[in-house]
Residue, then its C-alpha position, 0 to 999 in steps of 0.5 A: m653253502s650251496p654248490a656250483l653247478p657246472e655248465v656244458s661248454a666247449p673244452p679247453a685248449s688240448s695239453g699236447t698231441d698223442a704221441t702213441p698212435l695205438v692209443e685213441r683219446a677223446s676229452e669231454s669238459l665242463r665248466f662250472p660258473g666260476g670259470e674252473w674246469l673239470i676234464r675227463e680224458s678217455r683212452r681205448a687202445a685201437t683195436a679190441t686186441q690191445r683193449g683186452a678186458r679193461g676197456d676204455r680207461h678215463f683219467l680226471c683232470y682239474q683247471q682253475d681257469r682256461l690258461a691255468p695247468r691241468e691238475a690230475l685228479g685220477e683215473i676213475c670208473m665211470r660206473e663209479a661216477g654215476a654216468a657215462t659222460l660227466r654232464e650226466a653225472h652233476p658233478l659238484l664243485l665245493r669252496s669255502a675259505g680257500r678250501c676246494a673239493v670236487v664230487l663226482g658220483r662216488y668219488v670225492f676229491q680234496r684239492w690239498d697244497g702242491p696242489w695235489w688232490y686226495r681222493a676217496t670214495t663214498p662205499p665204506f672204507g677204513a674202520a667203517a666196514f668193521f663197525l658195520r659188522a658189529w652193529l649187525r652182530d649187536q642186532g643178532e645177526d652173525i656174518g662171521l668174518r665177512l665184511p657187509e657189502v652196502p652201498y653209501g653215496f654222498g651226502h654232505f661235506d662240511l669243509e670248515r670242519n673237515v667232515l664227510v657224510t655218506s647216505r646209505e643208498r638202499p632202504d635197508p633199516r639193518f644199517p645205519h642211514y649215516l656214515v660220518y668221516s672226519a680229519p683233524f685238518w686239511g690235508c690229512p686223509w679222512r678216517f671213520d668217526p663212530e661218535r659222529t655216526r653214533r649221534v647223527n643216527g641217534m645210535p646208542r653206544g655198544k660194540a659197534e663203536s668199540a669194534a671201530e676204534d679198535e681197528 
């Protein structure tokens, strides 16, 4: 399945006016080939004192078409999105059999019934971090109670099976190249899948898998 790549276009009509004069707003929009929109709304306090250490805030929205209501995907960090703008981040729109997902950098969003959006990030989450720690111990490297911090990015998303594959971003042979997450049905949050992870990496069954299953 080939993902739909966006084109840069004029933004949809504004959903309203800013009633808070102490906040400056800006909007950036991308239109996918099927007519769907991805919109980033940035908000910044008008003065440096009001901004404080938090800086700008960015909120992501989705529209099925120009006339449809906006659907909130939530607040995002542009660093995790991988670029300063949507155009540079190259978001992907994935569709199959009525299912819809958006990939933006390290963010993966699923459109559930409602509609509302479920969000996950590609760095190891859930039992995956415990799996990696146990895997290091199996290789003779004990890091104590700390969980390893190793960056994983988006690899592949099988919408039909609801399986997410993340890929190691740096060439560190101590860690498996792929981590796999799955859910029994659409509308159910992903959980780390040690069996699929072991299979796709050709890893022997060992303490790492047992530790992940116990979490």
